[in-house]
TORSESE-277463 format. One record per residue (C-alpha): x, y, z negated; residue in three letters; residue number from 1. Coordinates in nm, 4 decimals, m for minus. Layout:
BEGIN
<<X; Y; Z>; ALA; NUM>
...
! end
This chain:
BEGIN
<<0.0000; 0.0000; 0.0000>; UNK; 1>
<<0.1004; 0.3583; 0.0616>; UNK; 2>
<<0.0158; 0.5980; m0.2203>; UNK; 3>
<<0.0245; 0.9766; m0.2424>; UNK; 4>
<<0.0415; 1.1897; m0.5575>; UNK; 5>
<<m0.0586; 1.5537; m0.5258>; UNK; 6>
<<0.0630; 1.7560; m0.8220>; UNK; 7>
<<0.3455; 1.5136; m0.8911>; UNK; 8>
<<0.5428; 1.7579; m1.1061>; UNK; 9>
<<0.2899; 1.7720; m1.3914>; UNK; 10>
<<0.2750; 1.5307; m1.6851>; UNK; 11>
<<m0.0087; 1.3308; m1.5274>; UNK; 12>
<<0.1774; 1.3159; m1.1970>; UNK; 13>
<<0.5047; 1.1913; m1.3405>; UNK; 14>
<<0.3211; 0.9243; m1.5421>; UNK; 15>
<<0.1475; 0.8096; m1.2248>; UNK; 16>
<<0.4867; 0.7931; m1.0533>; UNK; 17>
<<0.6283; 0.5793; m1.3350>; UNK; 18>
<<0.3369; 0.3363; m1.3306>; UNK; 19>
<<0.3185; 0.3049; m0.9526>; UNK; 20>
<<0.6919; 0.2352; m0.9336>; UNK; 21>
<<0.6244; m0.0799; m1.1329>; UNK; 22>
<<0.3074; m0.1783; m0.9494>; UNK; 23>
<<0.3567; m0.4985; m0.7474>; UNK; 24>
<<0.1194; m0.3959; m0.4671>; UNK; 25>
<<0.2616; m0.0484; m0.4070>; UNK; 26>
<<0.5057; m0.0246; m0.1171>; UNK; 27>
<<0.5517; 0.3491; m0.0703>; UNK; 28>
<<0.4954; 0.6526; m0.2923>; UNK; 29>
<<0.4815; 0.9998; m0.1407>; UNK; 30>
<<0.4945; 1.3050; m0.3640>; UNK; 31>
<<0.3310; 1.6380; m0.2805>; UNK; 32>
<<0.3527; 1.9829; m0.4335>; UNK; 33>
<<0.2044; 2.3130; m0.3193>; UNK; 34>
<<0.4613; 2.5179; m0.5131>; UNK; 35>
<<0.7824; 2.3091; m0.5106>; UNK; 36>
<<0.7827; 2.1382; m0.1718>; UNK; 37>
<<1.1297; 2.0645; m0.0402>; UNK; 38>
<<1.2769; 2.0098; m0.3849>; UNK; 39>
<<1.4122; 1.6774; m0.5042>; UNK; 40>
<<1.1945; 1.5145; m0.7682>; UNK; 41>
<<1.5102; 1.4182; m0.9593>; UNK; 42>
<<1.5971; 1.7852; m1.0027>; UNK; 43>
<<1.2745; 1.8372; m1.1931>; UNK; 44>
<<1.2750; 1.5075; m1.3856>; UNK; 45>
<<1.6290; 1.3855; m1.4400>; UNK; 46>
<<1.5155; 1.0449; m1.5711>; UNK; 47>
<<1.3875; 0.9575; m1.2221>; UNK; 48>
<<1.7106; 0.8431; m1.0625>; UNK; 49>
<<1.6382; 0.5143; m0.8852>; UNK; 50>
<<1.6202; 0.6751; m0.5408>; UNK; 51>
<<1.5728; 1.0158; m0.3852>; UNK; 52>
<<1.2216; 1.1560; m0.3561>; UNK; 53>
<<1.1584; 1.4874; m0.1851>; UNK; 54>
<<0.8414; 1.6792; m0.2671>; UNK; 55>
<<0.6407; 1.7266; 0.0514>; UNK; 56>
<<0.4034; 1.9942; 0.1693>; UNK; 57>
<<0.0356; 1.9091; 0.1812>; UNK; 58>
<<m0.0830; 1.7788; 0.5188>; UNK; 59>
<<m0.4420; 1.6625; 0.4573>; UNK; 60>
<<m0.5194; 1.5348; 0.8085>; UNK; 61>
<<m0.2084; 1.3198; 0.8114>; UNK; 62>
<<m0.2425; 1.2099; 0.4486>; UNK; 63>
<<m0.5983; 1.0817; 0.4755>; UNK; 64>
<<m0.5097; 0.8579; 0.7705>; UNK; 65>
<<m0.1765; 0.7220; 0.6427>; UNK; 66>
<<m0.2341; 0.6763; 0.2691>; UNK; 67>
<<m0.4474; 0.4106; 0.1019>; UNK; 68>
<<m0.4947; 0.6082; m0.2196>; UNK; 69>
<<m0.4489; 0.9801; m0.2836>; UNK; 70>
<<m0.4188; 1.0822; m0.6480>; UNK; 71>
<<m0.4941; 1.4458; m0.7282>; UNK; 72>
<<m0.3097; 1.5323; m1.0491>; UNK; 73>
<<m0.3847; 1.9000; m1.0070>; UNK; 74>
<<m0.5135; 2.1805; m1.2299>; UNK; 75>
<<m0.8854; 2.2511; m1.2404>; UNK; 76>
<<m1.0057; 2.4425; m0.9368>; UNK; 77>
<<m0.7674; 2.2789; m0.6871>; UNK; 78>
<<m0.9203; 1.9418; m0.6049>; UNK; 79>
<<m1.2675; 2.0900; m0.5505>; UNK; 80>
<<m1.1234; 2.2625; m0.2429>; UNK; 81>
<<m0.8746; 1.9915; m0.1441>; UNK; 82>
<<m1.0947; 1.6809; m0.1680>; UNK; 83>
<<m1.3176; 1.7646; 0.1326>; UNK; 84>
<<m1.0018; 1.7901; 0.3454>; UNK; 85>
<<m0.8892; 1.4421; 0.2356>; UNK; 86>
<<m1.2126; 1.2489; 0.2892>; UNK; 87>
<<m1.3390; 1.0816; 0.6035>; UNK; 88>
<<m1.0225; 0.8875; 0.6747>; UNK; 89>
<<m0.8477; 0.5775; 0.5479>; UNK; 90>
<<m0.7508; 0.7139; 0.2070>; UNK; 91>
<<m0.9629; 0.7021; m0.1067>; UNK; 92>
<<m0.9343; 0.9931; m0.3498>; UNK; 93>
<<m0.8869; 0.9641; m0.7265>; UNK; 94>
<<m0.9088; 1.3034; m0.8955>; UNK; 95>
<<m0.7519; 1.3427; m1.2407>; UNK; 96>
<<m0.8790; 1.6976; m1.2903>; UNK; 97>
<<m1.2251; 1.7910; m1.4136>; UNK; 98>
<<m1.3469; 1.9263; m1.0799>; UNK; 99>
<<m1.5632; 1.6306; m0.9758>; UNK; 100>
<<m1.6854; 1.4887; m1.3072>; UNK; 101>
<<m1.9923; 1.7050; m1.3629>; UNK; 102>
<<m2.2975; 1.6499; m1.1444>; UNK; 103>
<<m2.4398; 1.9891; m1.2458>; UNK; 104>
<<m2.2496; 2.2488; m1.0398>; UNK; 105>
<<m2.3718; 2.5367; m1.2559>; UNK; 106>
<<m2.2485; 2.3607; m1.5688>; UNK; 107>
<<m1.9057; 2.3179; m1.4094>; UNK; 108>
<<m1.8855; 2.6890; m1.3289>; UNK; 109>
<<m1.9942; 2.7861; m1.6814>; UNK; 110>
<<m1.7484; 2.5587; m1.8606>; UNK; 111>
<<m1.4480; 2.5647; m1.6252>; UNK; 112>
<<m1.4852; 2.9228; m1.4972>; UNK; 113>
<<m1.4167; 2.8045; m1.1415>; UNK; 114>
<<m1.6278; 2.7659; m0.8319>; UNK; 115>
<<m1.7733; 2.4153; m0.8152>; UNK; 116>
<<m1.7117; 2.1648; m0.5381>; UNK; 117>
<<m1.9772; 2.1236; m0.2714>; UNK; 118>
<<m2.2918; 1.9293; m0.3487>; UNK; 119>
<<m2.1914; 1.6671; m0.0927>; UNK; 120>
<<m1.8534; 1.5976; m0.2544>; UNK; 121>
<<m2.0005; 1.5871; m0.6043>; UNK; 122>
<<m2.2665; 1.3409; m0.4942>; UNK; 123>
<<m2.0020; 1.1144; m0.3401>; UNK; 124>
<<m1.7900; 1.1181; m0.6553>; UNK; 125>
<<m1.8195; 0.8266; m0.8973>; UNK; 126>
<<m1.7382; 0.8749; m1.2639>; UNK; 127>
<<m1.4431; 0.6428; m1.3206>; UNK; 128>
<<m1.4965; 0.4997; m1.6684>; UNK; 129>
<<m1.4221; 0.1331; m1.5864>; UNK; 130>
<<m1.5699; m0.0190; m1.9011>; UNK; 131>
<<m1.9117; 0.1230; m1.8170>; UNK; 132>
<<m1.9141; 0.1938; m1.4443>; UNK; 133>
<<m1.7183; m0.0854; m1.2792>; UNK; 134>
<<m1.9558; m0.1741; m0.9950>; UNK; 135>
<<m1.9899; 0.1850; m0.8736>; UNK; 136>
<<m1.6127; 0.2342; m0.8901>; UNK; 137>
<<m1.5475; m0.0726; m0.6745>; UNK; 138>
<<m1.7437; 0.0743; m0.3837>; UNK; 139>
<<m1.6397; 0.4385; m0.4269>; UNK; 140>
<<m1.4618; 0.6642; m0.1791>; UNK; 141>
<<m1.4041; 0.9393; m0.4358>; UNK; 142>
<<m1.3425; 0.8725; m0.8058>; UNK; 143>
<<m1.3571; 1.1363; m1.0770>; UNK; 144>
<<m1.1137; 1.0094; m1.3392>; UNK; 145>
<<m1.2547; 1.0849; m1.6879>; UNK; 146>
<<m1.0995; 1.3387; m1.9214>; UNK; 147>
<<m0.8829; 1.2271; m2.2113>; UNK; 148>
<<m1.1161; 1.3254; m2.4946>; UNK; 149>
<<m1.4265; 1.1856; m2.3177>; UNK; 150>
<<m1.2508; 0.8535; m2.2527>; UNK; 151>
<<m1.1841; 0.7865; m2.6208>; UNK; 152>
<<m1.5171; 0.9309; m2.7321>; UNK; 153>
<<m1.7391; 0.7527; m2.4789>; UNK; 154>
<<m1.5742; 0.4128; m2.5218>; UNK; 155>
<<m1.6269; 0.4637; m2.8943>; UNK; 156>
<<m1.9922; 0.5673; m2.8651>; UNK; 157>
<<m2.1017; 0.3396; m2.5809>; UNK; 158>
<<m2.2215; 0.0302; m2.7675>; UNK; 159>
<<m2.4475; 0.2093; m3.0177>; UNK; 160>
<<m2.5797; 0.4694; m2.7716>; UNK; 161>
<<m2.6479; 0.2187; m2.4958>; UNK; 162>
<<m2.8510; 0.0071; m2.7392>; UNK; 163>
<<m3.0258; 0.3173; m2.8836>; UNK; 164>
<<m2.9096; 0.2275; m3.2351>; UNK; 165>
<<m2.7943; 0.5797; m3.3243>; UNK; 166>
<<m2.9820; 0.9074; m3.3612>; UNK; 167>
<<m2.8809; 1.0905; m3.0398>; UNK; 168>
<<m2.9508; 1.4316; m3.1935>; UNK; 169>
<<m2.6925; 1.4023; m3.4716>; UNK; 170>
<<m2.3568; 1.3143; m3.3164>; UNK; 171>
<<m2.0422; 1.4777; m3.4533>; UNK; 172>
<<m1.7070; 1.4240; m3.2827>; UNK; 173>
<<m1.3843; 1.5270; m3.4563>; UNK; 174>
<<m1.0954; 1.4793; m3.2117>; UNK; 175>
<<m0.7194; 1.5363; m3.2288>; UNK; 176>
<<m0.4590; 1.5373; m2.9533>; UNK; 177>
<<m0.0854; 1.5603; m2.9089>; UNK; 178>
<<0.0598; 1.8676; m2.7361>; UNK; 179>
<<0.1083; 1.6961; m2.3978>; UNK; 180>
<<m0.2680; 1.7232; m2.3528>; UNK; 181>
<<m0.2177; 2.0947; m2.2886>; UNK; 182>
<<m0.0093; 2.0167; m1.9808>; UNK; 183>
<<0.3443; 2.0982; m1.8782>; UNK; 184>
<<0.3110; 2.4759; m1.8628>; UNK; 185>
<<0.4379; 2.6375; m2.1812>; UNK; 186>
<<0.2196; 2.8683; m2.3896>; UNK; 187>
<<0.2433; 3.0410; m2.7290>; UNK; 188>
<<0.0113; 2.7772; m2.8765>; UNK; 189>
<<0.2238; 2.4809; m2.7635>; UNK; 190>
<<0.5587; 2.6436; m2.8350>; UNK; 191>
<<0.7658; 2.4306; m3.0754>; UNK; 192>
<<0.7722; 2.7014; m3.3415>; UNK; 193>
<<0.3923; 2.7181; m3.3422>; UNK; 194>
<<0.3207; 2.3438; m3.3355>; UNK; 195>
<<0.5889; 2.1884; m3.5558>; UNK; 196>
<<0.4633; 2.1514; m3.9148>; UNK; 197>
<<0.1299; 2.2976; m3.8074>; UNK; 198>
<<m0.2248; 2.1734; m3.7495>; UNK; 199>
<<m0.4611; 2.3801; m3.5369>; UNK; 200>
<<m0.8244; 2.3704; m3.4272>; UNK; 201>
<<m0.8929; 2.5150; m3.0824>; UNK; 202>
<<m1.1744; 2.5827; m2.8344>; UNK; 203>
<<m1.4277; 2.5516; m3.1153>; UNK; 204>
<<m1.7641; 2.4577; m2.9575>; UNK; 205>
<<m1.6208; 2.5656; m2.6211>; UNK; 206>
<<m1.4144; 2.2751; m2.4922>; UNK; 207>
<<m1.4760; 2.1952; m2.1237>; UNK; 208>
<<m1.5062; 1.8231; m2.2011>; UNK; 209>
<<m1.8324; 1.8771; m2.3931>; UNK; 210>
<<m2.0664; 1.8620; m2.0882>; UNK; 211>
<<m1.8802; 1.5574; m1.9561>; UNK; 212>
<<m1.9493; 1.3695; m2.2792>; UNK; 213>
<<m2.3115; 1.4803; m2.2892>; UNK; 214>
<<m2.3679; 1.3823; m1.9258>; UNK; 215>
<<m2.2691; 1.0212; m1.9964>; UNK; 216>
<<m2.4651; 1.0072; m2.3223>; UNK; 217>
<<m2.7784; 1.0969; m2.1262>; UNK; 218>
<<m2.7173; 0.7993; m1.8984>; UNK; 219>
<<m2.7313; 0.5737; m2.2031>; UNK; 220>
<<m3.0088; 0.7486; m2.3943>; UNK; 221>
<<m3.2478; 0.9952; m2.2306>; UNK; 222>
<<m3.3113; 1.1532; m2.5725>; UNK; 223>
<<m2.9459; 1.2476; m2.6225>; UNK; 224>
<<m2.8978; 1.6091; m2.7310>; UNK; 225>
<<m2.5971; 1.8439; m2.7421>; UNK; 226>
<<m2.3125; 1.7128; m2.9552>; UNK; 227>
<<m2.0881; 1.8858; m3.2057>; UNK; 228>
<<m1.7365; 1.8473; m3.0687>; UNK; 229>
<<m1.4230; 1.9831; m3.2368>; UNK; 230>
<<m1.0694; 1.9528; m3.1009>; UNK; 231>
<<m0.7415; 1.9853; m3.2889>; UNK; 232>
<<m0.3771; 2.0093; m3.1868>; UNK; 233>
<<m0.1459; 1.7713; m3.3739>; UNK; 234>
<<0.2348; 1.8204; m3.3859>; UNK; 235>
<<0.3124; 1.5070; m3.1843>; UNK; 236>
<<0.3830; 1.4551; m2.8157>; UNK; 237>
<<0.1028; 1.2209; m2.7087>; UNK; 238>
<<m0.2028; 1.0393; m2.8397>; UNK; 239>
<<m0.5696; 1.1059; m2.9158>; UNK; 240>
<<m0.7784; 1.0047; m3.2131>; UNK; 241>
<<m1.1509; 1.0616; m3.1808>; UNK; 242>
<<m1.3387; 1.0218; m3.5089>; UNK; 243>
<<m1.7115; 1.0054; m3.4411>; UNK; 244>
<<m1.9998; 1.0218; m3.6878>; UNK; 245>
<<m2.3475; 0.8923; m3.6000>; UNK; 246>
<<m2.6622; 0.8342; m3.8043>; UNK; 247>
<<m2.8102; 0.4901; m3.7484>; UNK; 248>
<<m3.1831; 0.4597; m3.6810>; UNK; 249>
<<m3.2169; 0.1409; m3.8860>; UNK; 250>
<<m3.0204; m0.0591; m4.1392>; UNK; 251>
<<m2.7322; m0.2695; m4.0046>; UNK; 252>
<<m2.4409; m0.4403; m4.1729>; UNK; 253>
<<m2.0846; m0.3553; m4.0800>; UNK; 254>
<<m2.0324; m0.7122; m3.9610>; UNK; 255>
<<m2.3305; m0.6787; m3.7241>; UNK; 256>
<<m2.1915; m0.3589; m3.5780>; UNK; 257>
<<m1.8402; m0.4971; m3.5358>; UNK; 258>
<<m1.9933; m0.8000; m3.3625>; UNK; 259>
<<m2.1873; m0.5679; m3.1288>; UNK; 260>
<<m1.8675; m0.3871; m3.0301>; UNK; 261>
<<m1.6718; m0.7072; m2.9843>; UNK; 262>
<<m1.9434; m0.8589; m2.7654>; UNK; 263>
<<m1.9814; m0.5394; m2.5620>; UNK; 264>
<<m1.6109; m0.5244; m2.4802>; UNK; 265>
<<m1.5235; m0.8952; m2.4797>; UNK; 266>
<<m1.4594; m0.8909; m2.1042>; UNK; 267>
<<m1.2847; m0.5533; m2.0993>; UNK; 268>
<<m0.9084; m0.6143; m2.1036>; UNK; 269>
<<m0.8103; m0.2699; m2.2315>; UNK; 270>
<<m1.0485; m0.2272; m2.5259>; UNK; 271>
<<m0.9524; m0.3828; m2.8589>; UNK; 272>
<<m1.2023; m0.3793; m3.1455>; UNK; 273>
<<m1.0564; m0.4193; m3.4923>; UNK; 274>
<<m1.1927; m0.6400; m3.7671>; UNK; 275>
<<m1.4161; m0.4815; m4.0309>; UNK; 276>
<<m1.2085; m0.2592; m4.2593>; UNK; 277>
<<m0.9184; m0.2213; m4.0114>; UNK; 278>
<<m0.8455; 0.1035; m3.8281>; UNK; 279>
<<m0.6150; 0.1882; m3.5376>; UNK; 280>
<<m0.3628; 0.4698; m3.5202>; UNK; 281>
<<m0.2263; 0.6497; m3.2153>; UNK; 282>
<<0.1046; 0.4633; m3.2358>; UNK; 283>
<<m0.0844; 0.1387; m3.1651>; UNK; 284>
<<m0.1646; 0.2517; m2.8104>; UNK; 285>
<<0.1423; 0.4661; m2.7346>; UNK; 286>
<<0.2333; 0.4569; m2.3617>; UNK; 287>
<<m0.0337; 0.1920; m2.2911>; UNK; 288>
<<m0.3748; 0.1684; m2.1237>; UNK; 289>
<<m0.5475; 0.0438; m2.4373>; UNK; 290>
<<m0.8317; 0.1990; m2.6334>; UNK; 291>
<<m0.8444; 0.0642; m2.9890>; UNK; 292>
<<m1.1565; 0.0999; m3.2038>; UNK; 293>
<<m1.2274; 0.0701; m3.5757>; UNK; 294>
<<m1.5624; 0.1039; m3.7547>; UNK; 295>
<<m1.6719; 0.2076; m4.1038>; UNK; 296>
<<m2.0279; 0.2046; m4.2389>; UNK; 297>
<<m2.1424; 0.4255; m4.5264>; UNK; 298>
<<m2.4410; 0.2367; m4.6669>; UNK; 299>
<<m2.5339; 0.5319; m4.8913>; UNK; 300>
<<m2.5963; 0.7638; m4.5953>; UNK; 301>
<<m2.6625; 0.5151; m4.3158>; UNK; 302>
<<m2.3842; 0.6810; m4.1199>; UNK; 303>
<<m2.1421; 0.4954; m3.8948>; UNK; 304>
<<m1.7885; 0.6269; m3.8487>; UNK; 305>
<<m1.6209; 0.5242; m3.5237>; UNK; 306>
<<m1.2462; 0.5693; m3.4770>; UNK; 307>
<<m1.1146; 0.5428; m3.1206>; UNK; 308>
<<m0.7527; 0.6008; m3.0176>; UNK; 309>
<<m0.5859; 0.6272; m2.6770>; UNK; 310>
<<m0.2702; 0.7685; m2.5230>; UNK; 311>
<<m0.3943; 1.0896; m2.3600>; UNK; 312>
<<m0.1470; 1.0671; m2.0690>; UNK; 313>
<<m0.2220; 0.6990; m2.0072>; UNK; 314>
<<m0.5752; 0.5738; m2.0721>; UNK; 315>
<<m0.6706; 0.9405; m2.0849>; UNK; 316>
<<m0.5202; 1.0126; m1.7430>; UNK; 317>
<<m0.2611; 0.8194; m1.5373>; UNK; 318>
<<m0.3061; 0.4538; m1.6338>; UNK; 319>
<<m0.6857; 0.4792; m1.6189>; UNK; 320>
<<m0.6423; 0.6256; m1.2702>; UNK; 321>
<<m0.4313; 0.3216; m1.1738>; UNK; 322>
<<m0.6955; 0.0950; m1.3273>; UNK; 323>
<<m0.9513; 0.2680; m1.1027>; UNK; 324>
<<m0.7186; 0.2258; m0.8051>; UNK; 325>
<<m0.7010; m0.1476; m0.8729>; UNK; 326>
<<m1.0785; m0.1728; m0.8858>; UNK; 327>
<<m1.1449; 0.0270; m0.5706>; UNK; 328>
<<m0.8867; m0.1785; m0.3770>; UNK; 329>
<<m1.0259; m0.5126; m0.4956>; UNK; 330>
<<m0.7254; m0.5981; m0.7149>; UNK; 331>
<<m0.7329; m0.7351; m1.0669>; UNK; 332>
<<m0.7858; m0.4236; m1.2776>; UNK; 333>
<<m0.4922; m0.5129; m1.5041>; UNK; 334>
<<m0.2352; m0.5195; m1.2193>; UNK; 335>
<<0.0676; m0.3114; m1.3116>; UNK; 336>
<<m0.0804; m0.2224; m1.6507>; UNK; 337>
<<m0.0161; m0.5255; m1.8711>; UNK; 338>
<<0.2737; m0.3833; m2.0730>; UNK; 339>
<<0.2131; m0.3544; m2.4469>; UNK; 340>
<<0.2479; m0.0321; m2.6445>; UNK; 341>
<<0.5875; 0.1145; m2.7272>; UNK; 342>
<<0.7029; 0.0716; m3.0864>; UNK; 343>
<<0.8412; 0.2463; m3.2794>; UNK; 344>
! end
């Protein structure tokens, strides 16, 4: 297979490059950049030294006929314009930005402050959460790779929302991420002096991933209402922990709930549900495609606490995109992704 990565110089792009270099079905990788074309990839990332890669200029007409898969690891507002130029040929598009995730174009404009993609492109796009949307992904031409926070949160909420066991009007999500989630571009917030030995809440009630989460919740439960979603910056490089609180509609034991989660995800190779009383940490999924889940039940309040962890650059971005590539090309979804987490 011949693969293209647009936006290869960002954190998501370089993770895609690393994963695809170890993928047994990938023959050629071509790297594209709108701002650094002509430069050697090794000059930007010195750890990439196996062979010379030159960043190429975008050539949509040529790309869509030569490449099997085109990954768009671009900032918001880019792929909405670029995707229409890349469709209609041989190549399938997997977009890692948020441009194609929301079906409501007005909602996208309100939350992302960019002009939305065309109605036609949005309608063609399939939301690429493999654990819940596998059949649609397998026949897709355009895949909207989920956001990092929504991936952890939705995998965590799916079993109880899909079975209508939780009150959909009282969902609270308390999420934390490492600084790589902010991207490669430096800012005062992500500067070492402002993150080291510090813990910060940000985008309070304003995070652009809120409508993405709510959109999927409505697919599971038509009575789902707006969620309370808080995001925090943790002084670590990578990882997400999403701690979710839901009120159960009826009485259930913790063992029953753990069994529900284990049965729901028993055929999903990248979701691991812990035993009752055990909880995952971000180190457990570091540099892997896994989502690990732990549950706690407060019998006094009837409230279930769900803890879901992922690596934001992997299951939250690049490795989930490769998992979607495997599915859309008819490969085993675990191909090239079977490595275990790094430790320590």
